[in-house]
Legacy VTK file of the C-alpha trace (Angstrom):
# vtk DataFile Version 3.0
C-alpha trace
ASCII
DATASET POLYDATA
POINTS 434 float
-17.365 -17.358 -12.424
-20.228 -16.065 -14.537
-22.622 -18.053 -16.728
-22.303 -21.299 -14.772
-25.279 -23.624 -14.467
-26.704 -24.321 -11.042
-25.541 -27.940 -11.310
-21.878 -26.966 -11.748
-22.204 -24.316 -9.025
-23.560 -26.980 -6.697
-20.671 -29.259 -7.615
-18.195 -26.492 -6.795
-19.865 -25.930 -3.423
-19.581 -29.649 -2.662
-15.908 -29.761 -3.648
-14.833 -26.839 -1.496
-16.510 -28.376 1.552
-14.207 -31.421 1.452
-11.150 -31.666 3.745
-9.100 -32.554 0.668
-9.859 -29.169 -0.883
-8.931 -27.322 2.306
-5.558 -29.044 2.259
-4.784 -28.384 -1.410
-5.939 -24.782 -1.136
-3.566 -24.293 1.803
-0.756 -26.168 0.042
-0.935 -24.209 -3.205
-1.235 -20.866 -1.406
1.837 -21.758 0.664
3.722 -22.484 -2.594
4.146 -18.748 -3.055
5.735 -17.457 -6.256
6.930 -13.885 -5.894
6.457 -11.448 -8.799
9.287 -10.703 -11.233
12.373 -9.754 -9.255
11.597 -12.204 -6.463
10.101 -9.669 -4.050
6.647 -9.524 -2.470
5.273 -6.014 -2.044
2.698 -6.562 0.686
0.713 -3.411 1.381
-2.365 -4.925 2.997
-2.786 -7.137 6.091
-3.477 -10.882 5.847
-2.252 -10.841 2.232
-0.756 -14.330 2.039
-3.714 -15.843 3.834
-6.539 -14.651 1.655
-5.663 -11.962 -0.858
-2.491 -13.028 -2.660
-3.244 -13.939 -6.275
-2.376 -17.555 -7.106
-1.422 -18.227 -10.729
-1.300 -21.931 -11.518
-0.192 -21.994 -15.164
3.445 -22.710 -14.147
2.335 -26.043 -12.716
1.321 -27.187 -16.217
4.493 -26.269 -18.058
6.234 -28.776 -20.339
7.945 -31.619 -18.441
6.636 -30.220 -15.127
5.271 -32.809 -12.701
2.110 -31.908 -10.835
2.318 -31.697 -7.012
1.433 -34.939 -5.240
-1.214 -33.275 -3.010
-2.924 -31.954 -6.155
-3.021 -35.416 -7.725
-4.392 -36.895 -4.495
-7.149 -34.296 -4.342
-7.918 -34.799 -8.033
-8.634 -38.485 -7.423
-11.332 -37.567 -4.902
-12.783 -34.791 -7.065
-12.887 -37.001 -10.178
-14.959 -39.574 -8.271
-17.331 -36.791 -7.195
-17.536 -35.454 -10.771
-18.385 -38.839 -12.251
-21.008 -39.470 -9.576
-22.613 -36.086 -10.288
-23.028 -36.943 -14.011
-22.167 -33.398 -15.115
-21.570 -32.073 -18.624
-17.812 -32.097 -19.261
-18.166 -29.193 -21.703
-19.064 -26.846 -18.877
-16.037 -27.982 -16.910
-13.827 -27.358 -19.945
-15.286 -23.895 -20.445
-14.726 -23.060 -16.781
-11.059 -24.042 -17.083
-10.196 -22.536 -20.482
-12.689 -19.925 -21.667
-11.911 -16.347 -20.564
-14.777 -14.286 -19.171
-13.674 -11.227 -21.140
-12.812 -11.106 -24.834
-9.277 -9.775 -24.425
-8.459 -11.478 -21.125
-7.493 -14.916 -19.888
-3.944 -15.210 -21.220
-3.108 -17.869 -18.621
-6.195 -19.876 -19.596
-5.282 -19.764 -23.290
-1.737 -20.846 -22.423
-3.121 -23.685 -20.315
-5.320 -24.930 -23.162
-2.498 -24.568 -25.676
0.451 -26.029 -23.807
-0.894 -27.678 -20.650
-1.245 -31.178 -22.164
-4.864 -31.295 -21.030
-6.649 -31.150 -24.382
-5.479 -32.104 -27.885
-7.204 -31.006 -31.084
-8.423 -33.891 -33.225
-7.666 -32.139 -36.502
-4.340 -31.964 -38.326
-2.091 -29.273 -39.705
0.529 -26.856 -38.427
-0.865 -24.578 -35.693
-4.236 -26.368 -35.966
-4.319 -26.951 -32.209
-3.556 -23.322 -31.376
-6.184 -22.081 -33.854
-8.815 -24.436 -32.476
-8.029 -23.332 -28.912
-8.710 -19.710 -29.860
-11.950 -20.637 -31.641
-13.139 -22.608 -28.613
-12.199 -19.711 -26.329
-14.358 -17.417 -28.486
-17.259 -19.898 -28.343
-17.138 -20.693 -32.068
-16.612 -24.430 -31.476
-17.082 -26.696 -28.471
-14.255 -28.319 -26.570
-15.840 -31.737 -26.039
-16.604 -32.301 -29.751
-13.233 -31.187 -31.076
-10.587 -32.122 -28.513
-9.402 -35.280 -26.803
-9.303 -34.665 -23.050
-6.934 -35.949 -20.370
-9.574 -36.076 -17.647
-7.089 -36.401 -14.765
-5.170 -33.281 -15.781
-8.454 -31.485 -16.454
-9.623 -32.193 -12.902
-6.262 -30.875 -11.623
-6.735 -27.699 -13.660
-10.291 -27.365 -12.340
-9.049 -27.566 -8.731
-6.368 -24.956 -9.445
-8.958 -22.662 -11.014
-11.026 -22.887 -7.834
-7.985 -21.925 -5.771
-7.163 -19.083 -8.159
-10.732 -17.773 -8.006
-10.569 -17.698 -4.178
-13.747 -19.771 -3.892
-12.582 -20.663 -0.378
-10.758 -18.313 1.962
-8.863 -19.164 5.122
-10.000 -16.592 7.641
-7.784 -16.914 10.678
-4.948 -18.635 12.498
-7.335 -20.826 14.487
-8.465 -22.451 11.246
-4.870 -23.305 10.331
-4.183 -24.679 13.806
-7.257 -26.915 13.610
-5.814 -28.619 10.496
-2.097 -28.453 11.287
-0.227 -31.784 11.582
3.119 -31.320 13.329
4.536 -34.785 13.956
8.274 -34.149 14.341
9.751 -33.302 17.763
8.998 -29.654 18.541
9.017 -27.099 21.333
5.959 -25.699 23.102
5.439 -23.242 20.253
5.313 -25.948 17.576
8.799 -25.195 16.219
11.224 -27.916 15.084
15.010 -27.536 14.853
15.788 -27.456 11.114
19.330 -26.067 11.328
20.960 -28.815 9.265
18.314 -29.057 6.552
18.748 -28.142 2.897
16.962 -24.808 2.397
15.484 -24.033 -1.021
13.468 -21.135 -2.451
9.969 -22.377 -1.590
10.690 -24.997 1.046
13.293 -27.213 2.694
14.434 -30.835 2.762
14.292 -32.657 6.079
14.488 -36.452 6.654
13.845 -37.207 2.955
10.732 -35.035 2.996
10.221 -31.692 1.305
8.295 -29.135 3.370
6.937 -25.890 1.996
7.693 -22.867 4.162
4.872 -21.723 6.409
2.279 -19.617 4.588
3.217 -16.526 6.635
6.943 -16.671 5.845
7.814 -14.064 3.226
9.922 -15.931 0.645
11.269 -12.765 -1.002
14.896 -13.058 -2.075
17.828 -10.828 -1.191
20.476 -11.609 -3.808
20.989 -12.810 -7.375
19.333 -16.195 -7.983
19.735 -17.372 -4.380
19.054 -20.870 -3.100
16.859 -19.674 -0.207
14.668 -16.711 0.835
16.301 -13.604 2.243
15.194 -14.392 5.815
16.831 -17.820 5.702
20.005 -16.473 4.050
20.417 -13.958 6.880
20.151 -16.783 9.425
22.591 -19.005 7.507
25.253 -16.275 7.409
25.365 -15.898 11.208
28.826 -16.858 12.531
29.282 -19.046 14.468
26.202 -20.868 13.157
22.925 -20.329 14.969
20.071 -22.797 15.432
17.077 -22.316 13.146
13.596 -23.474 14.185
10.353 -23.374 12.223
7.006 -25.152 11.817
7.045 -28.504 9.976
3.436 -29.123 8.983
2.769 -32.478 7.329
0.024 -30.780 5.307
2.886 -29.028 3.493
5.138 -32.082 3.146
5.755 -34.565 0.318
8.514 -37.134 -0.307
11.610 -35.227 -1.426
11.800 -37.337 -4.583
8.385 -35.954 -5.571
8.943 -32.276 -4.779
7.656 -29.695 -7.246
8.775 -26.072 -7.275
7.768 -23.050 -9.327
10.608 -20.696 -8.357
12.321 -19.041 -11.316
15.612 -17.239 -11.900
15.302 -13.900 -10.114
17.680 -11.227 -8.980
17.323 -8.828 -6.095
19.812 -6.745 -4.206
19.196 -5.198 -0.810
21.537 -2.356 -0.031
21.821 0.752 2.070
20.881 -0.680 5.478
22.848 1.702 7.663
22.538 1.699 11.415
24.082 3.716 14.198
24.807 0.866 16.567
26.011 3.145 19.346
22.624 4.854 19.367
20.850 1.514 19.388
22.853 0.303 22.358
22.239 3.523 24.250
18.549 3.344 23.460
18.374 -0.209 24.783
20.380 0.561 27.901
17.994 3.364 28.848
15.256 0.769 28.860
12.546 2.873 27.272
9.254 1.106 27.634
7.315 2.034 24.493
8.470 3.697 21.275
5.883 4.490 18.585
6.937 5.797 15.191
4.650 6.479 12.250
4.745 7.355 8.557
2.957 10.685 7.994
2.052 9.632 4.439
0.335 6.349 5.292
-0.244 6.722 9.055
1.010 3.157 9.513
2.883 2.751 12.795
5.712 0.722 14.272
5.490 -0.275 17.908
8.828 -1.014 19.591
8.228 -2.188 23.146
11.262 -2.774 25.373
11.060 -4.532 28.718
13.992 -4.913 31.104
14.478 -8.239 32.903
17.017 -9.971 35.139
17.809 -13.639 34.509
20.293 -15.475 36.748
21.660 -12.101 37.795
22.193 -10.953 34.202
20.464 -7.901 32.780
18.585 -8.413 29.526
15.928 -6.671 27.467
12.949 -8.118 25.625
12.538 -6.226 22.355
9.144 -6.508 20.690
8.523 -4.996 17.246
5.021 -4.960 15.761
3.654 -3.406 12.575
0.419 -1.510 13.176
-1.683 -1.007 10.032
-3.702 2.185 9.586
-7.309 0.875 9.855
-8.442 3.343 7.185
-7.110 0.985 4.498
-9.306 -1.943 5.581
-12.066 -2.832 3.152
-15.348 -4.662 3.613
-16.029 -6.497 6.825
-12.556 -7.865 7.515
-13.260 -9.937 10.672
-9.677 -10.294 11.928
-6.477 -8.326 11.441
-3.027 -9.927 11.510
0.266 -8.215 12.161
3.900 -9.296 11.854
5.517 -9.384 15.273
9.181 -9.970 16.151
10.599 -10.624 19.590
14.209 -10.806 20.670
16.195 -11.059 23.909
19.109 -8.611 24.014
22.016 -8.724 26.500
23.600 -5.247 26.783
26.747 -6.603 28.478
27.438 -8.671 25.352
25.724 -6.362 22.877
24.197 -9.529 21.414
20.815 -11.166 21.107
20.295 -14.676 22.475
17.343 -15.408 20.218
15.024 -13.715 17.726
11.599 -15.059 16.754
8.767 -14.161 14.389
5.069 -14.618 15.102
1.794 -13.573 13.542
-0.460 -11.685 15.951
-4.196 -11.928 15.324
-6.803 -9.467 16.616
-10.495 -9.015 16.138
-10.993 -5.941 13.985
-12.713 -3.848 16.655
-9.941 -4.499 19.195
-7.236 -3.744 16.614
-8.839 -0.404 15.699
-8.857 0.570 19.391
-5.251 -0.608 19.723
-4.276 1.661 16.830
-5.963 4.683 18.449
-3.553 4.441 21.403
-6.077 6.042 23.745
-6.163 3.664 26.695
-7.818 6.106 29.099
-10.795 6.524 26.757
-11.020 3.002 25.292
-9.433 0.698 27.859
-7.213 -0.717 25.089
-3.541 0.283 24.849
-1.379 0.154 21.733
0.480 -2.667 23.468
-2.681 -4.783 23.779
-1.933 -8.518 23.633
-3.130 -10.438 20.603
-6.049 -12.866 20.675
-3.837 -15.411 18.892
-0.034 -15.559 18.836
1.174 -17.955 16.106
4.932 -18.530 16.076
6.495 -19.112 12.627
10.259 -19.269 13.188
12.996 -18.719 15.745
16.774 -18.382 15.491
18.935 -19.062 18.562
22.626 -18.644 19.122
23.692 -16.241 21.826
25.826 -14.481 19.218
23.197 -12.613 17.242
24.369 -9.079 16.536
22.196 -5.972 16.421
22.830 -5.931 12.671
21.398 -9.453 12.289
18.398 -8.404 14.380
17.778 -5.339 12.192
18.169 -7.368 8.981
15.725 -10.049 10.148
13.197 -7.465 11.266
13.431 -5.675 7.898
13.121 -8.939 5.959
10.047 -9.946 7.960
8.101 -6.694 8.207
5.795 -5.936 5.300
7.051 -3.345 2.854
5.341 -0.205 4.248
6.948 -0.711 7.665
10.637 -1.205 6.826
11.595 2.439 6.608
9.475 3.280 9.643
11.301 0.653 11.681
14.786 1.766 10.615
13.939 5.401 11.253
12.887 4.320 14.732
16.311 2.832 15.509
18.390 5.346 13.595
19.015 3.680 10.250
18.028 3.910 6.619
16.825 1.427 4.035
16.716 1.295 0.265
15.846 -1.541 -2.055
17.243 -1.943 -5.568
15.977 -4.376 -8.135
18.714 -5.793 -10.367
17.917 -5.543 -14.076
LINES 1 435
434 0 1 2 3 4 5 6 7 8 9 10 11 12 13 14 15 16 17 18 19 20 21 22 23 24 25 26 27 28 29 30 31 32 33 34 35 36 37 38 39 40 41 42 43 44 45 46 47 48 49 50 51 52 53 54 55 56 57 58 59 60 61 62 63 64 65 66 67 68 69 70 71 72 73 74 75 76 77 78 79 80 81 82 83 84 85 86 87 88 89 90 91 92 93 94 95 96 97 98 99 100 101 102 103 104 105 106 107 108 109 110 111 112 113 114 115 116 117 118 119 120 121 122 123 124 125 126 127 128 129 130 131 132 133 134 135 136 137 138 139 140 141 142 143 144 145 146 147 148 149 150 151 152 153 154 155 156 157 158 159 160 161 162 163 164 165 166 167 168 169 170 171 172 173 174 175 176 177 178 179 180 181 182 183 184 185 186 187 188 189 190 191 192 193 194 195 196 197 198 199 200 201 202 203 204 205 206 207 208 209 210 211 212 213 214 215 216 217 218 219 220 221 222 223 224 225 226 227 228 229 230 231 232 233 234 235 236 237 238 239 240 241 242 243 244 245 246 247 248 249 250 251 252 253 254 255 256 257 258 259 260 261 262 263 264 265 266 267 268 269 270 271 272 273 274 275 276 277 278 279 280 281 282 283 284 285 286 287 288 289 290 291 292 293 294 295 296 297 298 299 300 301 302 303 304 305 306 307 308 309 310 311 312 313 314 315 316 317 318 319 320 321 322 323 324 325 326 327 328 329 330 331 332 333 334 335 336 337 338 339 340 341 342 343 344 345 346 347 348 349 350 351 352 353 354 355 356 357 358 359 360 361 362 363 364 365 366 367 368 369 370 371 372 373 374 375 376 377 378 379 380 381 382 383 384 385 386 387 388 389 390 391 392 393 394 395 396 397 398 399 400 401 402 403 404 405 406 407 408 409 410 411 412 413 414 415 416 417 418 419 420 421 422 423 424 425 426 427 428 429 430 431 432 433
């Protein structure tokens, strides 16, 4: 955001301080669009929360309605803009003019096809030519184009989100804004078993909810209706109960839902497990298993705890991805890990439930946790998280070890999938369909 006047910078600072901007920033970042192929390749912690690039041009495609939360925020921001008496030309330049000569393809597309500005001249391709001249600074926008101010304000808000002018730093911040109004358990999870699951969200009681920001919406088949994680749950026989967070900040009337998912194809294959070895491993009740990748030094922690419930033996299985702290950049204040828990009954060779949470640690505690030197540091690799934020749970009493392994693989970030399957005696490959 170079070459902005102090007045427009001040306006931006005022906008991002509003509760409306927090909500739309969270909403649009939760509306995750995976890269081509439908798969996220997350190789850094906290990616969805603060680092994942948001590209908004798909929201302004032909015949595409804008999300209701965006329109609601735009109403507030337009009032602020008019009260500030700012130069609209600078706002137009911020939205459409690339900072580098050969960059900004999305911005040029937005100006050309986003129905935000319309060239006042005539002639075939006159609009497209004028857009390029304005992008190069040869002509002004305000003097040569008619402007749809409402759509311009929407584009301005999206540009702020795309530029990461505001970052959500931790789970506590999300919890402070979260609005869960449907019946839920003590973890904030609502039974959504009978809902209609879609690629970016689900329909429940005539509302459309986006999936939680931490749920990886990567796909696992050719043009599926739902993310891979949800498909795995839906294929459990007999059907299992599915629970997840239903945040009203991520909800709109179903009739007004907007999605940006595209046709994608992905095929997971080659998940091979030695179930006899898994069962034996569980029956021995090993307490802590740590496996690492010698190339990345990332680790998987598999912690198994034996318990007796109503006279029946069971095991709590806890899987956590442990990032190598050497990859952290800057002054990352908190580190988040994907954490899966399940209750396994060896007499049945089934799980009763499997759940996914995000564990949050302060950076200094996480680095000591990674070292796994409790006698020297006082912190073990099994150190409890400062914040434990549950995202989903599947219950059924008939969950096989294969379902458990598939859900763990679908939920762990990419660098940890092979490490996990090596830990339990399996292998994993991923093929992208062309």
